[in-house]
C-alpha positions in Angstrom: 0.0 0.0 0.0 1.4 3.4 -1.0 1.3 6.3 1.5 1.1 10.0 1.2 1.1 12.9 3.7 -1.9 15.2 3.4 -2.1 18.7 4.8 -5.3 20.5 5.6 -4.5 24.2 5.8 -6.9 27.0 6.8 -6.9 30.5 8.3 -9.7 29.4 10.7 -10.5 26.1 12.4 -9.9 23.9 9.4 -13.1 22.0 9.7 -14.3 22.9 6.2 -11.1 22.1 4.4 -10.7 18.8 6.2 -14.3 17.8 5.5 -13.9 18.6 1.8 -10.5 17.1 1.5 -11.4 13.8 3.3 -14.5 13.5 1.0 -12.2 13.6 -2.0 -9.6 11.2 -0.5 -12.3 8.7 0.4 -12.6 7.9 -3.4 -9.1 6.5 -3.5 -8.5 3.0 -2.1 -5.1 1.4 -1.5 -3.5 4.6 -0.3 -2.5 5.2 3.3 -3.1 8.9 3.9 -1.4 10.5 6.8 -3.3 13.7 7.7 -1.8 16.8 9.2 -4.1 19.6 10.3 -2.8 23.2 10.2 -5.5 25.6 11.4 -5.2 29.4 12.0 -2.6 30.0 9.4 -3.4 33.7 9.1 -0.1 35.5 8.7 3.2 35.3 6.9 5.0 33.6 9.8 2.4 30.9 10.1 2.5 30.2 6.4 6.3 30.0 6.5 6.1 27.5 9.4 3.6 25.5 7.4 5.9 25.6 4.4 8.7 24.1 6.4 6.5 21.2 7.5 5.3 20.6 4.0 8.8 20.5 2.5 10.1 18.3 5.3 7.3 15.8 4.6 8.3 15.8 0.9 11.9 14.9 1.8 10.8 12.2 4.3 8.2 10.6 2.0 10.2 11.1 -1.2 7.0 12.2 -2.7 5.2 15.6 -2.7 2.5 15.8 -0.1 -1.0 16.8 -0.9 -2.1 20.2 0.4 -5.7 21.1 0.7 -6.2 24.7 1.4 -9.0 27.2 2.1 -6.6 30.1 2.4 -8.0 33.2 0.8 -5.0 35.6 1.1 -2.9 35.4 -2.1 0.4 36.0 -0.3 -0.2 33.1 2.1 -1.3 30.8 -0.7 1.8 31.8 -2.7 4.1 30.7 0.1 2.5 27.2 0.1 2.3 27.0 -3.6 6.0 27.4 -3.7 6.5 24.3 -1.7 7.3 20.8 -3.0 3.7 19.7 -2.9 0.5 19.2 -4.9 -1.5 22.3 -3.9 -5.3 22.2 -4.1 -6.9 25.5 -3.2 -10.7 25.4 -2.8 -11.3 29.1 -2.6 -9.2 30.2 -5.5 -10.8 27.6 -7.7 -14.3 29.0 -7.2 -13.8 32.7 -6.4 -12.9 33.6 -9.9 -16.0 32.0 -11.5 -18.3 33.3 -8.8 -16.9 36.8 -9.3 -17.5 36.6 -13.0 -21.0 35.3 -12.5 -22.0 37.8 -9.9 -20.2 40.8 -11.3 -18.7 41.5 -7.9 -15.1 41.5 -6.9 -14.4 39.1 -3.9 -13.0 40.6 -0.7 -10.2 38.0 -0.5 -10.2 38.4 3.3 -9.7 35.5 5.6 -11.9 34.4 8.4 -15.2 35.6 6.7 -17.0 32.3 7.4 -16.8 32.4 11.2 -19.6 33.8 13.4 -19.1 37.5 13.4 -22.7 38.3 14.5 -22.9 38.3 18.3 -26.6 37.4 18.2 -25.9 34.3 16.1 -23.1 33.3 18.6 -25.4 33.7 21.6 -28.1 31.8 19.8 -25.7 28.8 19.3 -24.7 29.0 23.0 -28.3 29.1 24.1 -29.1 26.0 21.9 -26.1 24.1 23.3 -27.1 24.9 26.9 -30.7 23.9 26.3 -29.5 20.5 24.8 -27.2 19.9 27.8 -29.9 20.7 30.2 -32.3 18.3 28.5 -29.9 15.4 27.8 -30.9 11.8 28.6 -34.2 12.8 30.2 -32.4 14.9 32.9 -35.2 17.4 32.9 -38.7 17.4 31.4 -39.1 21.1 32.1 -39.4 23.5 29.1 -39.8 20.7 26.6 -42.3 23.0 24.9 -39.3 25.1 23.9 -37.6 22.2 22.1 -37.4 22.3 18.3 -37.2 18.5 18.3 -37.1 15.7 20.9 -35.1 12.7 20.0 -36.3 9.5 21.6 -35.2 5.9 21.6 -33.5 3.2 23.7 -30.2 3.8 25.5 -27.1 4.0 23.3 -29.0 4.6 20.0 -27.2 7.8 19.2 -29.5 10.5 20.7 -27.0 12.5 22.7 -24.3 13.1 20.0 -27.0 13.8 17.5 -28.7 16.4 19.8 -25.3 18.1 20.4 -24.5 18.2 16.7 -27.9 19.7 15.9 -27.4 22.4 18.6 -23.8 23.2 17.8 -24.0 23.2 14.0 -27.6 24.4 13.4 -28.6 26.3 16.6 -31.5 23.8 17.1 -32.9 23.3 20.6 -32.7 19.5 20.7 -33.9 17.5 23.7 -33.1 13.8 24.4 -35.7 11.6 25.9 -34.6 8.0 26.5 -37.1 5.2 26.5 -36.6 3.2 29.7 -37.8 -0.4 30.2 -40.8 0.9 32.1 -41.7 3.2 29.3 -41.5 0.4 26.8 -44.0 -1.6 28.7 -46.6 1.2 28.5 -49.3 1.0 25.8 -48.8 4.6 24.9 -46.2 7.4 25.0 -44.9 8.4 28.5 -46.9 11.2 30.1 -44.0 13.6 30.2 -43.6 13.7 26.4 -47.1 13.0 25.3 -48.1 16.7 25.0 -45.1 17.2 22.7 -45.8 14.3 20.3 -45.4 16.5 17.2 -41.8 17.3 18.3 -40.8 13.6 18.8 -38.5 11.8 16.4 -37.3 8.3 17.0 -34.0 6.5 16.5 -33.8 2.8 16.0 -30.6 0.7 16.0 -29.7 -2.9 15.2 -29.8 -5.0 18.4 -26.4 -6.5 17.7 -24.9 -3.1 17.2 -26.3 -1.8 20.4 -25.3 -4.9 22.3 -21.7 -4.3 21.3 -21.9 -0.7 22.5 -23.5 -1.6 25.8 -21.1 -4.4 26.4 -18.3 -1.9 26.5 -20.2 0.1 29.0 -21.5 -2.7 31.2 -19.8 -6.0 30.4 -21.8 -9.2 30.9 -24.8 -7.4 32.2 -28.5 -8.0 31.5 -28.5 -4.4 30.1 -26.0 -5.5 27.4 -27.5 -8.9 26.6 -28.7 -9.5 23.1 -32.1 -10.7 24.3 -32.6 -7.4 26.2 -31.4 -5.3 23.3 -33.8 -7.2 20.9 -36.7 -6.7 23.3 -36.1 -3.0 23.7 -35.7 -2.3 20.0 -38.8 -4.3 19.2 -40.9 -2.5 21.8 -39.5 0.9 20.8 -40.4 0.4 17.2 -43.8 -0.8 18.2 -44.3 2.4 20.1 -43.1 4.5 17.3 -45.5 2.9 14.8 -48.5 2.9 17.2 -48.0 6.6 18.1 -47.2 7.6 14.5 -43.7 8.9 15.5 -41.3 9.3 12.6 -38.1 7.4 13.1 -35.0 6.2 11.2 -32.4 3.4 11.6 -29.2 4.9 13.0 -27.2 1.7 12.8 -25.0 2.5 9.8 -25.3 6.2 9.7 -22.8 8.8 11.0 -24.0 11.6 13.3 -23.9 14.0 10.4 -26.1 11.7 8.3 -28.5 11.2 11.1 -28.8 14.9 11.7 -29.2 15.8 8.0 -31.9 13.1 7.6 -33.8 14.5 10.6 -33.6 18.0 9.2 -34.8 16.8 5.8 -37.8 14.9 7.2 -38.9 17.4 9.7 -38.3 20.6 7.8 -36.2 22.2 10.5 -33.6 24.7 9.2 -30.3 26.1 10.3 -30.7 29.1 12.7 -27.5 30.8 11.5 -25.1 30.7 8.5 
């Protein structure tokens, strides 16, 4: 298997460039990619330090590393483009065409994608705090303020999905776990019944959830396959009987789960 060092370079957090870069690299099998993240490269000295690392990797690997970049500043880009590397700049590839189409010259200023609006930042923090206060059924108060209430058995992916929805979209997401007592009821638990329209269920394969629970509580009834099969069966029965929309989270990433939920519920991002 061949190997290649890959750099993700950004003037901000680097989340965007890494996401885009990894999506492209995923199309190539048989290559061992060694990722190096270089966030907050926003001045000449940072770019020069990055250049040293890139050239050093080229010497060590005896092959030019791949550099994915979302740097907007031409001077900073120029420093990296002068390295012994394969430079792939996302912004410079699209800015020119967009400028031509829109008839507007781009600012070419770094850091434009971060939250500069204080109200948007506070909205995100409020959503995160709400989600943390309503995680795992900790509190049933103010459920009426929830944009969505994820429900399902323990370890089906509710908590990370709720946090992702609040952090990335500013959505007030509550997490209501279905306990064994809840699953024996002929109807929805009383605490969430008034908010039926906000409920969205997560289902997971019993074998998958057994593996997850086994790591948490080895050799316990909680982690037994029989218990997991029972809980999933009862949860799905409750979803169908109460007409609660639900999806199978077994083979989906948190991002895929969240996106599917937004698509099916019509909820939208609170900031951009």
